All heavy atoms as TSV, in Angstrom:
chain	resi	resn	atom	element	x	y	z
A	1	MET	N	N	-16.193	2.406	66.793
A	1	MET	CA	C	-17.368	1.670	66.426
A	1	MET	C	C	-17.013	0.139	66.270
A	1	MET	O	O	-17.826	-0.707	66.664
A	1	MET	CB	C	-17.953	2.215	65.161
A	1	MET	CG	C	-19.141	1.516	64.633
A	1	MET	SD	S	-20.577	1.979	65.657
A	1	MET	CE	C	-21.917	1.519	64.535
A	2	ARG	N	N	-15.848	-0.084	65.701
A	2	ARG	CA	C	-15.476	-1.474	65.473
A	2	ARG	C	C	-15.254	-2.204	66.778
A	2	ARG	O	O	-15.620	-3.395	66.951
A	2	ARG	CB	C	-14.156	-1.486	64.615
A	2	ARG	CG	C	-13.739	-2.841	64.288
A	2	ARG	CD	C	-12.486	-2.761	63.358
A	2	ARG	NE	N	-11.871	-4.065	63.252
A	2	ARG	CZ	C	-10.633	-4.276	62.996
A	2	ARG	NH1	N	-9.799	-3.258	62.764
A	2	ARG	NH2	N	-10.127	-5.485	62.921
A	3	LYS	N	N	-14.605	-1.572	67.767
A	3	LYS	CA	C	-14.421	-2.208	69.063
A	3	LYS	C	C	-15.711	-2.551	69.785
A	3	LYS	O	O	-15.895	-3.516	70.465
A	3	LYS	CB	C	-13.484	-1.330	69.955
A	3	LYS	CG	C	-12.059	-1.213	69.420
A	3	LYS	CD	C	-11.314	-0.319	70.298
A	3	LYS	CE	C	-9.878	-0.148	69.702
A	3	LYS	NZ	N	-9.105	0.775	70.536
A	4	ARG	N	N	-16.686	-1.608	69.644
A	4	ARG	CA	C	-17.977	-1.802	70.290
A	4	ARG	C	C	-18.637	-3.026	69.688
A	4	ARG	O	O	-19.252	-3.846	70.411
A	4	ARG	CB	C	-18.839	-0.607	70.097
A	4	ARG	CG	C	-20.139	-0.646	70.815
A	4	ARG	CD	C	-20.971	0.604	70.692
A	4	ARG	NE	N	-20.359	1.659	70.020
A	4	ARG	CZ	C	-20.977	2.756	69.619
A	4	ARG	NH1	N	-22.275	2.913	69.837
A	4	ARG	NH2	N	-20.352	3.742	69.009
A	5	LYS	N	N	-18.532	-3.177	68.382
A	5	LYS	CA	C	-19.155	-4.337	67.726
A	5	LYS	C	C	-18.515	-5.673	68.221
A	5	LYS	O	O	-19.216	-6.622	68.482
A	5	LYS	CB	C	-19.032	-4.236	66.197
A	5	LYS	CG	C	-19.722	-5.272	65.423
A	5	LYS	CD	C	-19.606	-5.015	63.957
A	5	LYS	CE	C	-20.296	-6.080	63.192
A	5	LYS	NZ	N	-20.222	-5.861	61.677
A	6	ALA	N	N	-17.192	-5.665	68.363
A	6	ALA	CA	C	-16.484	-6.829	68.869
A	6	ALA	C	C	-16.877	-7.167	70.254
A	6	ALA	O	O	-17.066	-8.388	70.636
A	6	ALA	CB	C	-14.980	-6.583	68.738
A	7	ALA	N	N	-17.032	-6.135	71.070
A	7	ALA	CA	C	-17.495	-6.355	72.466
A	7	ALA	C	C	-18.890	-6.972	72.507
A	7	ALA	O	O	-19.173	-7.878	73.274
A	7	ALA	CB	C	-17.370	-5.050	73.214
A	8	ARG	N	N	-19.750	-6.502	71.664
A	8	ARG	CA	C	-21.117	-7.053	71.658
A	8	ARG	C	C	-21.116	-8.445	71.150
A	8	ARG	O	O	-21.918	-9.290	71.647
A	8	ARG	CB	C	-21.992	-6.150	70.793
A	8	ARG	CG	C	-22.310	-4.824	71.399
A	8	ARG	CD	C	-23.191	-4.012	70.522
A	8	ARG	NE	N	-23.513	-2.701	71.108
A	8	ARG	CZ	C	-24.073	-1.707	70.537
A	8	ARG	NH1	N	-24.481	-1.862	69.249
A	8	ARG	NH2	N	-24.278	-0.535	71.103
A	9	LYS	N	N	-20.233	-8.788	70.154
A	9	LYS	CA	C	-20.117	-10.143	69.694
A	9	LYS	C	C	-19.666	-11.029	70.816
A	9	LYS	O	O	-20.100	-12.196	70.975
A	9	LYS	CB	C	-19.166	-10.233	68.516
A	9	LYS	CG	C	-19.769	-9.772	67.240
A	9	LYS	CD	C	-18.741	-10.093	66.177
A	9	LYS	CE	C	-19.248	-9.681	64.778
A	9	LYS	NZ	N	-18.270	-9.980	63.749
A	10	MET	N	N	-18.743	-10.554	71.645
A	10	MET	CA	C	-18.190	-11.399	72.694
A	10	MET	C	C	-19.280	-11.709	73.718
A	10	MET	O	O	-19.421	-12.789	74.183
A	10	MET	CB	C	-17.070	-10.680	73.480
A	10	MET	CG	C	-16.422	-11.401	74.584
A	10	MET	SD	S	-15.171	-10.543	75.474
A	10	MET	CE	C	-16.093	-9.233	76.188
A	11	VAL	N	N	-20.137	-10.703	74.053
A	11	VAL	CA	C	-21.217	-10.956	75.019
A	11	VAL	C	C	-22.206	-11.980	74.392
A	11	VAL	O	O	-22.692	-12.839	75.045
A	11	VAL	CB	C	-21.925	-9.616	75.312
A	11	VAL	CG1	C	-23.221	-9.821	76.060
A	11	VAL	CG2	C	-21.022	-8.712	76.150
A	12	ALA	N	N	-22.482	-11.838	73.074
A	12	ALA	CA	C	-23.377	-12.833	72.453
A	12	ALA	C	C	-22.840	-14.195	72.536
A	12	ALA	O	O	-23.562	-15.146	72.741
A	12	ALA	CB	C	-23.602	-12.411	70.968
A	13	ARG	N	N	-21.530	-14.346	72.312
A	13	ARG	CA	C	-20.911	-15.685	72.433
A	13	ARG	C	C	-20.999	-16.157	73.834
A	13	ARG	O	O	-21.255	-17.361	74.065
A	13	ARG	CB	C	-19.440	-15.581	72.023
A	13	ARG	CG	C	-19.252	-15.413	70.537
A	13	ARG	CD	C	-17.828	-15.406	70.161
A	13	ARG	NE	N	-17.742	-15.139	68.754
A	13	ARG	CZ	C	-16.675	-14.481	68.169
A	13	ARG	NH1	N	-15.648	-14.143	68.911
A	13	ARG	NH2	N	-16.657	-14.282	66.878
A	14	LEU	N	N	-20.789	-15.328	74.806
A	14	LEU	CA	C	-20.929	-15.752	76.234
A	14	LEU	C	C	-22.326	-16.253	76.553
A	14	LEU	O	O	-22.507	-17.231	77.197
A	14	LEU	CB	C	-20.555	-14.623	77.202
A	14	LEU	CG	C	-19.081	-14.334	77.409
A	14	LEU	CD1	C	-18.929	-13.069	78.206
A	14	LEU	CD2	C	-18.416	-15.480	78.109
A	15	ARG	N	N	-23.289	-15.497	76.023
A	15	ARG	CA	C	-24.687	-15.892	76.229
A	15	ARG	C	C	-24.971	-17.319	75.619
A	15	ARG	O	O	-25.615	-18.129	76.143
A	15	ARG	CB	C	-25.628	-14.879	75.644
A	15	ARG	CG	C	-25.732	-13.653	76.528
A	15	ARG	CD	C	-26.795	-12.757	75.891
A	15	ARG	NE	N	-26.934	-11.595	76.726
A	15	ARG	CZ	C	-27.332	-10.398	76.223
A	15	ARG	NH1	N	-27.680	-10.258	75.044
A	15	ARG	NH2	N	-27.376	-9.363	77.058
A	16	GLY	N	N	-24.435	-17.487	74.431
A	16	GLY	CA	C	-24.581	-18.784	73.749
A	16	GLY	C	C	-23.911	-19.945	74.472
A	16	GLY	O	O	-24.460	-21.016	74.430
A	17	VAL	N	N	-22.792	-19.714	75.033
A	17	VAL	CA	C	-22.034	-20.799	75.707
A	17	VAL	C	C	-22.628	-21.117	77.087
A	17	VAL	O	O	-22.714	-22.255	77.458
A	17	VAL	CB	C	-20.560	-20.413	75.878
A	17	VAL	CG1	C	-19.827	-21.349	76.750
A	17	VAL	CG2	C	-19.933	-20.251	74.485
A	18	THR	N	N	-23.066	-20.118	77.823
A	18	THR	CA	C	-23.572	-20.370	79.207
A	18	THR	C	C	-25.008	-20.792	79.248
A	18	THR	O	O	-25.338	-21.427	80.198
A	18	THR	CB	C	-23.407	-19.032	80.017
A	18	THR	OG1	O	-24.213	-18.067	79.434
A	18	THR	CG2	C	-21.944	-18.599	80.177
A	19	ASN	N	N	-25.837	-20.479	78.295
A	19	ASN	CA	C	-27.194	-20.900	78.296
A	19	ASN	C	C	-27.928	-20.463	79.540
A	19	ASN	O	O	-28.746	-21.209	80.091
A	19	ASN	CB	C	-27.382	-22.401	78.070
A	19	ASN	CG	C	-26.957	-22.807	76.668
A	19	ASN	OD1	O	-27.165	-22.067	75.725
A	19	ASN	ND2	N	-26.325	-23.952	76.596
A	20	GLN	N	N	-27.576	-19.345	80.069
A	20	GLN	CA	C	-28.270	-18.814	81.286
A	20	GLN	C	C	-29.163	-17.637	80.897
A	20	GLN	O	O	-28.895	-16.937	79.973
A	20	GLN	CB	C	-27.263	-18.386	82.262
A	20	GLN	CG	C	-26.415	-19.509	82.850
A	20	GLN	CD	C	-25.523	-19.096	83.993
A	20	GLN	OE1	O	-25.595	-17.855	84.425
A	20	GLN	NE2	N	-24.688	-19.876	84.403
A	21	LEU	N	N	-30.205	-17.375	81.733
A	21	LEU	CA	C	-31.047	-16.292	81.482
A	21	LEU	C	C	-30.612	-15.009	82.167
A	21	LEU	O	O	-31.183	-13.949	81.955
A	21	LEU	CB	C	-32.456	-16.694	82.041
A	21	LEU	CG	C	-33.116	-17.962	81.428
A	21	LEU	CD1	C	-34.474	-18.191	82.067
A	21	LEU	CD2	C	-33.332	-17.698	79.857
A	22	HIS	N	N	-29.555	-15.093	82.961
A	22	HIS	CA	C	-29.070	-13.938	83.647
A	22	HIS	C	C	-28.329	-12.966	82.671
A	22	HIS	O	O	-27.659	-13.440	81.817
A	22	HIS	CB	C	-28.140	-14.291	84.770
A	22	HIS	CG	C	-28.755	-15.213	85.751
A	22	HIS	ND1	N	-29.760	-14.736	86.639
A	22	HIS	CD2	C	-28.602	-16.472	86.033
A	22	HIS	CE1	C	-30.147	-15.707	87.390
A	22	HIS	NE2	N	-29.489	-16.814	87.136
A	23	PRO	N	N	-28.476	-11.699	82.920
A	23	PRO	CA	C	-27.777	-10.701	81.990
A	23	PRO	C	C	-26.266	-10.723	82.251
A	23	PRO	O	O	-25.826	-11.089	83.275
A	23	PRO	CB	C	-28.393	-9.410	82.358
A	23	PRO	CG	C	-28.955	-9.578	83.701
A	23	PRO	CD	C	-29.325	-10.974	83.875
A	24	ILE	N	N	-25.559	-10.258	81.262
A	24	ILE	CA	C	-24.110	-10.105	81.330
A	24	ILE	C	C	-23.719	-8.638	81.357
A	24	ILE	O	O	-24.289	-7.888	80.514
A	24	ILE	CB	C	-23.462	-10.830	80.176
A	24	ILE	CG1	C	-23.727	-12.350	80.187
A	24	ILE	CG2	C	-21.945	-10.611	80.148
A	24	ILE	CD1	C	-23.326	-13.123	78.949
A	25	LEU	N	N	-22.949	-8.212	82.281
A	25	LEU	CA	C	-22.518	-6.850	82.348
A	25	LEU	C	C	-21.321	-6.560	81.451
A	25	LEU	O	O	-20.303	-7.268	81.579
A	25	LEU	CB	C	-22.132	-6.470	83.785
A	25	LEU	CG	C	-21.602	-5.028	83.987
A	25	LEU	CD1	C	-22.599	-4.004	83.667
A	25	LEU	CD2	C	-21.091	-4.892	85.369
A	26	LEU	N	N	-21.447	-5.682	80.496
A	26	LEU	CA	C	-20.332	-5.346	79.671
A	26	LEU	C	C	-19.883	-3.925	80.035
A	26	LEU	O	O	-20.541	-2.941	79.893
A	26	LEU	CB	C	-20.781	-5.261	78.156
A	26	LEU	CG	C	-19.754	-4.783	77.194
A	26	LEU	CD1	C	-18.554	-5.688	77.153
A	26	LEU	CD2	C	-20.406	-4.698	75.823
A	27	ASP	N	N	-18.717	-3.871	80.719
A	27	ASP	CA	C	-18.164	-2.590	81.201
A	27	ASP	C	C	-17.270	-2.067	80.129
A	27	ASP	O	O	-16.123	-2.485	80.008
A	27	ASP	CB	C	-17.393	-2.802	82.499
A	27	ASP	CG	C	-16.967	-1.578	83.127
A	27	ASP	OD1	O	-17.339	-0.454	82.678
A	27	ASP	OD2	O	-16.192	-1.660	84.114
A	28	TYR	N	N	-17.825	-1.140	79.244
A	28	TYR	CA	C	-17.152	-0.742	78.133
A	28	TYR	C	C	-17.236	0.748	77.955
A	28	TYR	O	O	-18.320	1.380	78.142
A	28	TYR	CB	C	-17.699	-1.400	76.819
A	28	TYR	CG	C	-17.202	-0.911	75.545
A	28	TYR	CD1	C	-16.001	-1.456	75.077
A	28	TYR	CD2	C	-17.765	0.040	74.820
A	28	TYR	CE1	C	-15.451	-0.959	73.885
A	28	TYR	CE2	C	-17.276	0.538	73.603
A	28	TYR	CZ	C	-16.094	-0.037	73.172
A	28	TYR	OH	O	-15.540	0.422	71.988
A	29	THR	N	N	-16.128	1.423	77.605
A	29	THR	CA	C	-16.095	2.877	77.364
A	29	THR	C	C	-15.224	3.110	76.118
A	29	THR	O	O	-14.078	2.539	76.090
A	29	THR	CB	C	-15.453	3.628	78.581
A	29	THR	OG1	O	-16.232	3.207	79.763
A	29	THR	CG2	C	-15.567	5.078	78.343
A	30	GLU	N	N	-15.746	3.849	75.175
A	30	GLU	CA	C	-14.972	4.137	73.951
A	30	GLU	C	C	-13.598	4.689	74.241
A	30	GLU	O	O	-12.632	4.342	73.622
A	30	GLU	CB	C	-15.789	5.158	73.117
A	30	GLU	CG	C	-17.032	4.574	72.511
A	30	GLU	CD	C	-16.777	4.057	71.073
A	30	GLU	OE1	O	-15.748	4.376	70.484
A	30	GLU	OE2	O	-17.613	3.348	70.601
A	31	THR	N	N	-13.531	5.569	75.209
A	31	THR	CA	C	-12.267	6.286	75.426
A	31	THR	C	C	-11.271	5.518	76.311
A	31	THR	O	O	-10.107	5.798	76.342
A	31	THR	CB	C	-12.528	7.664	76.092
A	31	THR	OG1	O	-13.239	7.468	77.374
A	31	THR	CG2	C	-13.314	8.560	75.278
A	32	ARG	N	N	-11.730	4.498	76.992
A	32	ARG	CA	C	-10.938	3.789	77.923
A	32	ARG	C	C	-9.889	2.892	77.247
A	32	ARG	O	O	-8.683	2.912	77.547
A	32	ARG	CB	C	-11.710	3.050	78.947
A	32	ARG	CG	C	-10.789	2.399	80.013
A	32	ARG	CD	C	-11.607	1.915	81.171
A	32	ARG	NE	N	-12.654	0.989	80.808
A	32	ARG	CZ	C	-13.503	0.503	81.681
A	32	ARG	NH1	N	-13.545	1.010	82.896
A	32	ARG	NH2	N	-14.388	-0.364	81.287
A	33	GLY	N	N	-10.333	2.055	76.379
A	33	GLY	CA	C	-9.412	1.181	75.686
A	33	GLY	C	C	-8.758	0.197	76.629
A	33	GLY	O	O	-9.362	-0.308	77.611
A	34	HIS	N	N	-7.445	-0.008	76.435
A	34	HIS	CA	C	-6.791	-0.967	77.265
A	34	HIS	C	C	-5.785	-0.260	78.249
A	34	HIS	O	O	-4.735	-0.766	78.599
A	34	HIS	CB	C	-5.860	-1.880	76.391
A	34	HIS	CG	C	-6.730	-2.754	75.576
A	34	HIS	ND1	N	-7.354	-3.917	76.051
A	34	HIS	CD2	C	-7.001	-2.680	74.257
A	34	HIS	CE1	C	-8.023	-4.482	75.084
A	34	HIS	NE2	N	-7.857	-3.768	73.936
A	35	LYS	N	N	-6.186	0.933	78.708
A	35	LYS	CA	C	-5.365	1.685	79.638
A	35	LYS	C	C	-5.203	0.902	80.983
A	35	LYS	O	O	-6.248	0.503	81.542
A	35	LYS	CB	C	-5.930	3.046	79.964
A	35	LYS	CG	C	-5.927	4.009	78.763
A	35	LYS	CD	C	-6.538	5.291	79.212
A	35	LYS	CE	C	-6.879	6.174	78.016
A	35	LYS	NZ	N	-7.585	7.343	78.483
A	36	PRO	N	N	-4.040	0.708	81.470
A	36	PRO	CA	C	-3.914	0.017	82.763
A	36	PRO	C	C	-4.311	0.875	83.927
A	36	PRO	O	O	-4.626	0.392	84.980
A	36	PRO	CB	C	-2.374	-0.313	82.826
A	36	PRO	CG	C	-1.753	0.645	81.943
A	36	PRO	CD	C	-2.750	1.024	80.887
A	37	VAL	N	N	-4.252	2.244	83.738
A	37	VAL	CA	C	-4.596	3.088	84.869
A	37	VAL	C	C	-5.760	4.005	84.412
A	37	VAL	O	O	-5.706	4.635	83.368
A	37	VAL	CB	C	-3.383	4.030	85.197
A	37	VAL	CG1	C	-3.772	4.986	86.227
A	37	VAL	CG2	C	-2.209	3.130	85.574
A	38	LEU	N	N	-6.829	3.986	85.137
A	38	LEU	CA	C	-7.980	4.834	84.893
A	38	LEU	C	C	-7.939	5.967	85.773
A	38	LEU	O	O	-7.416	6.025	86.875
A	38	LEU	CB	C	-9.297	4.005	85.196
A	38	LEU	CG	C	-9.500	2.734	84.373
A	38	LEU	CD1	C	-10.701	2.014	84.816
A	38	LEU	CD2	C	-9.542	2.996	82.909
A	39	THR	N	N	-8.615	7.028	85.321
A	39	THR	CA	C	-8.775	8.249	86.125
A	39	THR	C	C	-9.689	7.850	87.300
A	39	THR	O	O	-10.437	6.921	87.251
A	39	THR	CB	C	-9.329	9.436	85.378
A	39	THR	OG1	O	-10.682	9.073	84.983
A	39	THR	CG2	C	-8.546	9.818	84.191
A	40	LEU	N	N	-9.607	8.675	88.359
A	40	LEU	CA	C	-10.475	8.354	89.521
A	40	LEU	C	C	-11.942	8.437	89.180
A	40	LEU	O	O	-12.719	7.558	89.579
A	40	LEU	CB	C	-10.177	9.386	90.678
A	40	LEU	CG	C	-10.977	9.156	91.930
A	40	LEU	CD1	C	-10.696	7.789	92.550
A	40	LEU	CD2	C	-10.528	10.230	92.920
A	41	THR	N	N	-12.331	9.351	88.362
A	41	THR	CA	C	-13.745	9.482	87.936
A	41	THR	C	C	-14.180	8.236	87.195
A	41	THR	O	O	-15.263	7.678	87.398
A	41	THR	CB	C	-13.890	10.726	87.019
A	41	THR	OG1	O	-13.457	11.868	87.740
A	41	THR	CG2	C	-15.332	10.895	86.566
A	42	GLU	N	N	-13.277	7.736	86.263
A	42	GLU	CA	C	-13.654	6.489	85.475
A	42	GLU	C	C	-13.700	5.307	86.414
A	42	GLU	O	O	-14.597	4.445	86.228
A	42	GLU	CB	C	-12.656	6.278	84.389
A	42	GLU	CG	C	-12.739	7.302	83.242
A	42	GLU	CD	C	-11.668	7.084	82.249
A	42	GLU	OE1	O	-10.600	6.548	82.544
A	42	GLU	OE2	O	-11.854	7.562	81.039
A	43	ARG	N	N	-12.826	5.276	87.391
A	43	ARG	CA	C	-12.886	4.101	88.272
A	43	ARG	C	C	-14.121	4.084	89.100
A	43	ARG	O	O	-14.743	3.016	89.357
A	43	ARG	CB	C	-11.597	4.135	89.156
A	43	ARG	CG	C	-10.368	3.774	88.424
A	43	ARG	CD	C	-9.089	4.003	89.184
A	43	ARG	NE	N	-9.103	3.300	90.471
A	43	ARG	CZ	C	-8.253	3.567	91.435
A	43	ARG	NH1	N	-7.350	4.503	91.330
A	43	ARG	NH2	N	-8.345	2.906	92.567
A	44	ILE	N	N	-14.528	5.247	89.658
A	44	ILE	CA	C	-15.726	5.393	90.444
A	44	ILE	C	C	-16.939	5.070	89.623
A	44	ILE	O	O	-17.841	4.285	90.059
A	44	ILE	CB	C	-15.806	6.821	91.070
A	44	ILE	CG1	C	-14.695	7.059	92.104
A	44	ILE	CG2	C	-17.179	7.029	91.646
A	44	ILE	CD1	C	-14.600	8.424	92.584
A	45	ARG	N	N	-17.014	5.561	88.421
A	45	ARG	CA	C	-18.204	5.296	87.546
A	45	ARG	C	C	-18.271	3.790	87.238
A	45	ARG	O	O	-19.357	3.220	87.275
A	45	ARG	CB	C	-18.039	6.045	86.189
A	45	ARG	CG	C	-19.264	5.902	85.320
A	45	ARG	CD	C	-19.135	6.711	84.055
A	45	ARG	NE	N	-19.163	8.107	84.437
A	45	ARG	CZ	C	-18.205	8.986	84.051
A	45	ARG	NH1	N	-17.156	8.554	83.358
A	45	ARG	NH2	N	-18.227	10.254	84.401
A	46	SER	N	N	-17.150	3.176	86.921
A	46	SER	CA	C	-17.157	1.718	86.605
A	46	SER	C	C	-17.548	0.871	87.807
A	46	SER	O	O	-18.374	-0.012	87.722
A	46	SER	CB	C	-15.749	1.290	86.119
A	46	SER	OG	O	-15.679	-0.073	85.872
A	47	LEU	N	N	-17.069	1.212	89.032
A	47	LEU	CA	C	-17.399	0.483	90.208
A	47	LEU	C	C	-18.835	0.700	90.570
A	47	LEU	O	O	-19.563	-0.199	90.924
A	47	LEU	CB	C	-16.477	0.951	91.376
A	47	LEU	CG	C	-16.798	0.304	92.687
A	47	LEU	CD1	C	-16.511	-1.189	92.618
A	47	LEU	CD2	C	-15.843	0.882	93.773
A	48	ALA	N	N	-19.354	1.948	90.373
A	48	ALA	CA	C	-20.783	2.216	90.642
A	48	ALA	C	C	-21.635	1.409	89.755
A	48	ALA	O	O	-22.688	0.870	90.158
A	48	ALA	CB	C	-21.087	3.748	90.557
A	49	ASN	N	N	-21.333	1.334	88.450
A	49	ASN	CA	C	-22.075	0.551	87.540
A	49	ASN	C	C	-22.045	-0.901	87.846
A	49	ASN	O	O	-23.117	-1.614	87.822
A	49	ASN	CB	C	-21.613	0.750	86.088
A	49	ASN	CG	C	-21.925	2.109	85.554
A	49	ASN	OD1	O	-22.844	2.780	86.024
A	49	ASN	ND2	N	-21.182	2.551	84.541
A	50	SER	N	N	-20.930	-1.411	88.206
A	50	SER	CA	C	-20.824	-2.833	88.587
A	50	SER	C	C	-21.604	-3.162	89.821
A	50	SER	O	O	-22.325	-4.194	89.912
A	50	SER	CB	C	-19.352	-3.201	88.797
A	50	SER	OG	O	-18.621	-3.062	87.675
A	51	LEU	N	N	-21.555	-2.259	90.833
A	51	LEU	CA	C	-22.248	-2.576	92.099
A	51	LEU	C	C	-23.789	-2.448	91.904
A	51	LEU	O	O	-24.581	-3.252	92.384
A	51	LEU	CB	C	-21.825	-1.591	93.182
A	51	LEU	CG	C	-20.484	-1.801	93.750
A	51	LEU	CD1	C	-20.039	-0.706	94.693
A	51	LEU	CD2	C	-20.458	-3.178	94.431
A	52	THR	N	N	-24.196	-1.495	91.045
A	52	THR	CA	C	-25.587	-1.399	90.688
A	52	THR	C	C	-26.134	-2.611	90.045
A	52	THR	O	O	-27.232	-3.097	90.344
A	52	THR	CB	C	-25.869	-0.120	89.832
A	52	THR	OG1	O	-25.319	1.027	90.527
A	52	THR	CG2	C	-27.293	0.051	89.471
A	53	PHE	N	N	-25.376	-3.125	89.092
A	53	PHE	CA	C	-25.734	-4.337	88.346
A	53	PHE	C	C	-25.872	-5.528	89.376
A	53	PHE	O	O	-26.803	-6.276	89.360
A	53	PHE	CB	C	-24.657	-4.655	87.326
A	53	PHE	CG	C	-24.865	-5.932	86.623
A	53	PHE	CD1	C	-25.768	-6.010	85.536
A	53	PHE	CD2	C	-24.158	-7.069	86.914
A	53	PHE	CE1	C	-25.982	-7.223	84.904
A	53	PHE	CE2	C	-24.361	-8.282	86.277
A	53	PHE	CZ	C	-25.275	-8.360	85.234
A	54	LEU	N	N	-24.824	-5.666	90.221
A	54	LEU	CA	C	-24.800	-6.764	91.219
A	54	LEU	C	C	-25.982	-6.677	92.180
A	54	LEU	O	O	-26.672	-7.687	92.400
A	54	LEU	CB	C	-23.485	-6.696	91.949
A	54	LEU	CG	C	-23.294	-7.831	93.020
A	54	LEU	CD1	C	-23.325	-9.178	92.389
A	54	LEU	CD2	C	-21.997	-7.636	93.790
A	55	ILE	N	N	-26.251	-5.526	92.651
A	55	ILE	CA	C	-27.397	-5.306	93.629
A	55	ILE	C	C	-28.711	-5.652	92.908
A	55	ILE	O	O	-29.571	-6.313	93.482
A	55	ILE	CB	C	-27.365	-3.895	94.213
A	55	ILE	CG1	C	-26.148	-3.746	95.181
A	55	ILE	CG2	C	-28.684	-3.578	94.894
A	55	ILE	CD1	C	-25.824	-2.293	95.603
A	56	ALA	N	N	-28.816	-5.165	91.683
A	56	ALA	CA	C	-30.120	-5.479	90.991
A	56	ALA	C	C	-30.290	-6.940	90.756
A	56	ALA	O	O	-31.387	-7.493	90.811
A	56	ALA	CB	C	-30.094	-4.743	89.644
A	57	GLU	N	N	-29.198	-7.681	90.464
A	57	GLU	CA	C	-29.264	-9.112	90.237
A	57	GLU	C	C	-29.572	-9.853	91.528
A	57	GLU	O	O	-30.311	-10.834	91.521
A	57	GLU	CB	C	-27.932	-9.609	89.639
A	57	GLU	CG	C	-27.758	-9.354	88.204
A	57	GLU	CD	C	-28.868	-9.971	87.366
A	57	GLU	OE1	O	-28.976	-11.197	87.339
A	57	GLU	OE2	O	-29.689	-9.218	86.804
A	58	LEU	N	N	-28.983	-9.425	92.648
A	58	LEU	CA	C	-29.239	-10.076	93.947
A	58	LEU	C	C	-30.604	-9.838	94.457
A	58	LEU	O	O	-31.242	-10.670	95.109
A	58	LEU	CB	C	-28.214	-9.597	94.944
A	58	LEU	CG	C	-26.777	-10.056	94.687
A	58	LEU	CD1	C	-25.794	-9.455	95.666
A	58	LEU	CD2	C	-26.667	-11.581	94.725
A	59	ASN	N	N	-31.210	-8.654	94.160
A	59	ASN	CA	C	-32.558	-8.342	94.603
A	59	ASN	C	C	-33.630	-8.825	93.718
A	59	ASN	O	O	-34.739	-8.937	94.077
A	59	ASN	CB	C	-32.703	-6.835	94.759
A	59	ASN	CG	C	-31.998	-6.300	95.969
A	59	ASN	OD1	O	-31.828	-7.029	96.955
A	59	ASN	ND2	N	-31.575	-5.030	95.884
A	60	GLY	N	N	-33.224	-9.152	92.446
A	60	GLY	CA	C	-34.261	-9.536	91.417
A	60	GLY	C	C	-34.469	-10.976	91.502
A	60	GLY	O	O	-35.303	-11.697	91.396
Protein backbone atom coordinates (compact mmCIF):
# COMPACT_ATOMS: atom_id res chain seq x y z
CA MET A 1 0.00 0.00 0.00
CA ARG A 2 2.82 2.39 0.84
CA LYS A 3 4.51 1.91 -2.54
CA ARG A 4 1.24 2.52 -4.36
CA LYS A 5 0.79 5.81 -2.51
CA ALA A 6 4.33 6.89 -3.43
CA ALA A 7 3.69 6.03 -7.08
CA ARG A 8 0.51 8.09 -7.10
CA LYS A 9 2.35 11.02 -5.51
CA MET A 10 4.97 10.81 -8.24
CA VAL A 11 2.30 10.99 -10.94
CA ALA A 12 0.71 13.97 -9.19
CA ARG A 13 4.08 15.73 -9.15
CA LEU A 14 4.60 15.01 -12.84
CA ARG A 15 1.20 16.49 -13.60
CA GLY A 16 2.04 19.58 -11.61
CA VAL A 17 5.39 20.10 -13.33
CA THR A 18 4.29 19.47 -16.91
CA ASN A 19 1.02 21.44 -16.84
CA GLN A 20 -0.35 19.28 -19.63
CA LEU A 21 -3.86 17.92 -20.03
CA HIS A 22 -2.65 14.57 -21.33
CA PRO A 23 -2.88 11.56 -19.02
CA ILE A 24 0.19 9.90 -17.55
CA LEU A 25 0.52 6.11 -17.71
CA LEU A 26 1.58 4.55 -14.42
CA ASP A 27 2.74 1.00 -15.10
CA TYR A 28 2.60 -0.42 -11.58
CA THR A 29 2.10 -3.88 -10.15
CA GLU A 30 2.18 -4.73 -6.44
CA THR A 31 4.05 -7.99 -7.01
CA ARG A 32 6.58 -6.72 -9.53
CA GLY A 33 8.64 -4.29 -7.48
CA HIS A 34 12.13 -3.65 -8.81
CA LYS A 35 12.69 -7.04 -10.41
CA PRO A 36 15.04 -6.70 -13.39
CA VAL A 37 13.48 -9.74 -15.07
CA LEU A 38 9.74 -10.11 -15.52
CA THR A 39 7.89 -13.25 -16.39
CA LEU A 40 6.71 -13.49 -19.98
CA THR A 41 3.11 -13.03 -18.89
CA GLU A 42 3.96 -9.84 -16.98
CA ARG A 43 5.98 -8.49 -19.90
CA ILE A 44 3.15 -9.15 -22.35
CA ARG A 45 0.57 -7.57 -20.03
CA SER A 46 2.72 -4.49 -19.48
CA LEU A 47 3.42 -4.07 -23.19
CA ALA A 48 -0.27 -4.54 -24.06
CA ASN A 49 -1.26 -1.89 -21.51
CA SER A 50 1.36 0.54 -22.82
CA LEU A 51 0.35 0.02 -26.43
CA THR A 52 -3.34 0.39 -25.60
CA PHE A 53 -2.60 3.66 -23.82
CA LEU A 54 -0.49 4.94 -26.72
CA ILE A 55 -3.08 4.00 -29.36
CA ALA A 56 -5.85 5.65 -27.35
CA GLU A 57 -3.80 8.83 -27.04
CA LEU A 58 -2.95 8.93 -30.73
CA ASN A 59 -6.55 8.33 -31.80
CA GLY A 60 -8.05 10.72 -29.25
